[in-house]
PLY file of the C-alpha trace (Angstrom):
ply
format ascii 1.0
element vertex 187
property float x
property float y
property float z
element edge 186
property int vertex1
property int vertex2
end_header
0.27 0.05 -0.07
1.58 3.56 -1.07
1.43 6.41 1.46
0.02 9.42 0.05
1.53 12.86 0.41
-1.25 14.19 2.25
-0.40 11.20 4.89
3.18 12.16 5.02
2.65 15.94 5.49
0.08 15.22 8.42
2.46 12.88 10.14
5.36 15.05 9.71
3.01 17.82 11.31
2.41 15.64 14.37
5.98 14.76 14.77
6.93 18.39 14.88
3.87 19.23 17.11
5.39 16.63 19.65
8.76 17.75 19.36
7.84 21.56 20.24
5.40 20.87 22.87
7.80 18.69 24.51
10.56 21.36 24.46
8.32 23.89 25.66
7.07 21.75 28.62
10.51 20.75 29.54
11.50 24.62 29.81
8.85 24.73 32.65
9.24 21.69 34.12
11.34 22.38 37.08
8.46 24.37 38.70
6.00 21.49 38.74
6.51 18.79 41.49
5.04 16.04 39.48
6.93 15.35 35.93
4.36 16.53 33.40
4.36 15.89 29.75
2.07 16.64 26.82
3.23 13.92 24.74
0.32 11.63 25.50
-1.81 14.40 24.41
-0.09 14.93 21.21
-0.05 10.93 20.55
-3.89 10.44 21.35
-4.64 13.55 18.85
-2.56 12.09 16.29
-4.09 8.78 16.48
-7.72 10.46 16.39
-7.08 12.50 13.43
-4.65 10.46 11.35
-4.91 6.91 9.64
-3.33 4.19 11.57
-0.03 4.08 9.29
0.10 8.26 9.46
-0.12 8.10 13.27
2.22 5.28 13.70
4.80 7.06 11.41
4.46 10.35 13.15
5.35 8.80 16.62
7.98 6.71 15.16
9.75 9.90 13.42
9.62 11.59 16.88
11.25 8.42 18.59
14.01 8.15 15.68
14.58 12.10 15.73
15.20 11.77 19.68
17.23 8.60 19.32
19.65 10.15 16.75
20.60 12.87 19.08
18.22 15.65 18.56
17.23 17.02 22.18
13.36 16.42 21.79
12.66 14.24 24.60
11.42 15.31 28.07
14.49 14.49 30.34
17.98 14.46 30.31
20.06 13.42 28.22
16.92 14.82 26.12
18.06 12.81 23.02
20.59 10.36 21.86
21.18 6.39 21.73
21.75 6.41 25.63
18.08 7.42 26.09
17.29 3.80 25.55
18.45 3.47 29.21
16.39 6.12 30.81
13.40 4.12 32.70
10.70 6.00 31.15
11.84 5.37 27.56
9.36 2.41 27.40
6.52 4.76 27.10
7.95 6.65 24.12
8.55 3.20 22.57
4.89 2.48 23.21
3.60 5.65 21.59
3.93 4.30 17.79
2.18 1.07 18.44
-0.48 2.83 20.77
-1.28 5.31 18.13
-1.74 2.68 15.67
-4.13 0.46 17.83
-5.81 3.53 18.92
-6.29 4.69 15.25
-7.52 1.24 14.13
-10.21 1.21 16.67
-11.82 4.54 15.51
-15.03 3.50 13.35
-16.80 6.71 13.77
-16.33 10.23 15.22
-18.69 9.53 18.03
-17.42 10.57 21.56
-17.93 7.17 22.86
-15.83 5.66 20.08
-13.02 8.06 20.57
-12.96 7.63 24.24
-12.69 3.66 24.14
-9.98 3.94 21.36
-8.08 6.37 23.49
-8.27 4.14 26.31
-7.02 1.41 24.24
-4.08 3.37 23.11
-3.22 4.32 26.58
-3.23 1.06 27.78
-1.07 -0.15 25.07
1.78 2.49 25.77
1.53 1.20 29.49
1.55 -2.14 28.63
5.08 -1.30 26.84
6.29 1.31 29.29
5.80 -0.31 32.58
7.53 -3.78 31.88
10.47 -1.62 30.11
10.70 0.70 33.32
11.03 -2.80 35.47
13.71 -4.29 33.13
15.80 -0.83 33.32
15.53 -0.25 37.00
16.29 -4.01 37.88
18.65 -5.14 35.44
20.40 -1.88 34.24
20.63 0.57 37.17
20.14 -2.70 39.79
17.54 -0.96 41.71
15.72 -4.22 43.01
12.46 -2.67 42.50
9.25 -4.87 42.56
6.36 -4.79 40.09
4.32 -2.99 42.67
6.60 -0.38 43.07
7.07 0.04 39.28
3.08 0.55 39.36
3.55 2.98 42.18
6.12 4.91 40.41
5.06 4.79 36.73
1.41 4.42 36.70
-0.43 5.76 39.83
0.78 9.27 39.64
-0.04 9.71 35.54
-2.84 7.53 34.51
-5.56 9.76 35.88
-3.66 12.96 34.02
-3.58 10.48 30.98
-7.36 10.11 30.90
-7.96 13.84 31.29
-5.46 13.98 28.47
-7.63 11.57 26.37
-11.00 13.40 27.21
-9.14 16.71 25.99
-7.58 15.16 22.94
-10.98 13.36 21.92
-13.11 16.73 22.43
-10.36 18.57 20.34
-10.36 15.99 17.86
-14.15 15.81 17.30
-14.18 19.73 16.82
-11.24 19.86 14.33
-12.78 17.20 12.60
-15.89 18.95 12.15
-14.37 22.56 11.51
-11.67 21.34 8.98
-14.07 18.55 7.42
-11.51 15.62 8.32
-12.90 12.61 6.91
-11.04 9.30 8.22
-11.04 6.46 5.87
-12.30 3.76 8.15
-11.14 0.50 7.28
0 1
1 2
2 3
3 4
4 5
5 6
6 7
7 8
8 9
9 10
10 11
11 12
12 13
13 14
14 15
15 16
16 17
17 18
18 19
19 20
20 21
21 22
22 23
23 24
24 25
25 26
26 27
27 28
28 29
29 30
30 31
31 32
32 33
33 34
34 35
35 36
36 37
37 38
38 39
39 40
40 41
41 42
42 43
43 44
44 45
45 46
46 47
47 48
48 49
49 50
50 51
51 52
52 53
53 54
54 55
55 56
56 57
57 58
58 59
59 60
60 61
61 62
62 63
63 64
64 65
65 66
66 67
67 68
68 69
69 70
70 71
71 72
72 73
73 74
74 75
75 76
76 77
77 78
78 79
79 80
80 81
81 82
82 83
83 84
84 85
85 86
86 87
87 88
88 89
89 90
90 91
91 92
92 93
93 94
94 95
95 96
96 97
97 98
98 99
99 100
100 101
101 102
102 103
103 104
104 105
105 106
106 107
107 108
108 109
109 110
110 111
111 112
112 113
113 114
114 115
115 116
116 117
117 118
118 119
119 120
120 121
121 122
122 123
123 124
124 125
125 126
126 127
127 128
128 129
129 130
130 131
131 132
132 133
133 134
134 135
135 136
136 137
137 138
138 139
139 140
140 141
141 142
142 143
143 144
144 145
145 146
146 147
147 148
148 149
149 150
150 151
151 152
152 153
153 154
154 155
155 156
156 157
157 158
158 159
159 160
160 161
161 162
162 163
163 164
164 165
165 166
166 167
167 168
168 169
169 170
170 171
171 172
172 173
173 174
174 175
175 176
176 177
177 178
178 179
179 180
180 181
181 182
182 183
183 184
184 185
185 186
C-alpha cells in the first residue's frame, strides 16, 4: 500500500508538534512537583485525526529524531541512543504502536468510540512502558524494585492525568474533524 503525500505531511506535522510541545513543557518542568508531559495528548490527538499508518509513522519519526541525537525528549539526556537506558523510554517506545492501535479502533467520530479507542491507546503504551521501566530499573540500574513499586512510580501518578488528556484530545479531535472537514478512511 502506498502512502499518500497528505499522510506524509500530516504525520510530519504531528512529529513537529510532539517535538515542540515536549521542549516547551520541559522549559517549565522545574516549577512542577510531579513530572508532566503533553506527549500523551499529542499521541492521542494524532491517533484520533490520522490514519493508523500516519499516526504510527508520526510517533516513530519522533522517536527516531530523539534517538539520532536531537534534544526532543522530555528528560535528560534529552536525546541520543543512550536514552534507551532511561526508565521512561519504554513509554516513548509504546507511542507508535499505541497510536496505531487507537487509530485502528476508530470506526466513527462518536465521543464514546473516541474515548474507548483512546483508552486502548493508553493501555497499549502502559503495557510497553511499565515492563520496560521494570527491566531498566532492575537489570541496568540494579535497583531491585518489585512490580508494585513500578506501578506506584510509573502508573499511579500519571494514569488519571492521561485519562484527562484523552478526554481533551477526543473533544479537540471531534471539533477539528468537524471544522476542518476531516474524513477518516475507516477500514
